[in-house]
C-alpha positions in Angstrom: 277.4 90.5 100.7 277.7 93.7 98.8 278.7 97.0 100.4 275.3 98.5 99.8 273.5 95.5 101.3 275.6 95.6 104.4 274.8 99.3 105.0 271.1 98.4 104.6 271.3 95.6 107.2 273.5 97.8 109.6 270.9 100.7 109.3 267.9 98.2 109.8 269.5 96.8 112.9 270.1 100.3 114.3 266.4 101.1 113.5 265.3 98.0 115.3 267.4 98.6 118.3 266.0 102.2 118.6 262.6 100.8 118.7 263.3 98.2 121.3 265.6 100.2 123.4 262.9 101.7 125.7 261.5 98.3 126.3 264.8 96.6 127.4 264.4 97.3 130.9 260.9 96.0 130.9 262.0 92.8 129.2 264.8 92.2 131.7 262.1 92.4 134.6 259.7 90.2 132.7 262.2 87.5 132.0 263.6 87.8 135.6 260.1 87.5 137.1 259.3 84.4 135.0 262.7 82.6 135.8 262.0 83.3 139.5 258.4 82.1 139.4 258.9 79.1 137.0 262.2 77.8 138.2 264.2 74.9 136.4 262.8 75.8 132.9 264.8 76.2 129.8 264.7 79.5 127.8 262.6 77.8 125.2 260.1 76.7 127.8 260.0 80.2 129.4 259.4 81.8 126.0 256.3 79.6 125.5 255.1 80.4 129.1 255.6 84.1 128.5 254.1 84.0 124.9 257.0 85.1 122.9 257.1 83.6 119.4 260.8 82.9 119.5 263.4 81.9 122.1 265.9 84.7 121.2 264.2 87.4 123.3 264.4 85.3 126.4 267.9 84.0 125.8 269.4 87.5 125.2 267.8 88.9 128.3 268.8 85.8 130.2 272.4 86.0 129.2 272.5 89.6 130.4 270.7 88.6 133.7 273.3 85.9 134.2 276.2 88.2 133.8 274.6 90.5 136.4 274.4 87.6 138.8 270.6 87.6 138.9 269.9 84.2 137.4 272.1 81.0 137.2 271.9 77.5 135.5 270.3 74.9 137.7 271.1 72.0 135.5 270.5 70.5 132.1 267.5 69.1 130.6 266.8 67.3 127.3 264.3 69.0 125.3 261.4 67.7 123.1 263.9 68.2 120.1 266.4 65.9 121.7 268.8 68.7 122.4 270.2 69.6 125.8 269.5 73.0 127.3 270.3 74.7 130.5 267.5 75.3 133.2 267.6 78.5 135.1 266.7 79.8 138.6 266.9 83.3 140.2 269.7 83.8 142.6 269.5 85.3 146.0 270.4 88.6 144.4 267.0 88.7 142.7 265.1 88.7 145.9 266.5 92.1 146.7 263.5 94.0 145.4 265.5 97.2 144.9 266.7 95.8 141.6 263.2 95.6 140.3 262.6 99.3 141.0 266.0 100.6 139.8 265.9 99.1 136.3 
């Protein structure tokens, strides 16, 4: 990739981040709520339930929620595309409703 193209990609990524930054907390809460209320689903299934066109939004928020200890893997399921994927559930920490008002 040429130096100019790398700069364009980097600038575009920064612009995209600035656009989504105010909504990140809202996306975390949304994904967390769906994991809690639709347990044992894959990120792909959750994205379909929520209505997101791609899995990436759910998987990125899910990874961050897992690192915070709010969700955990509940097993592995074979998806319709014959690939294995983790299923997810909310941890006991989720049910502390203070988290939902702080973020």
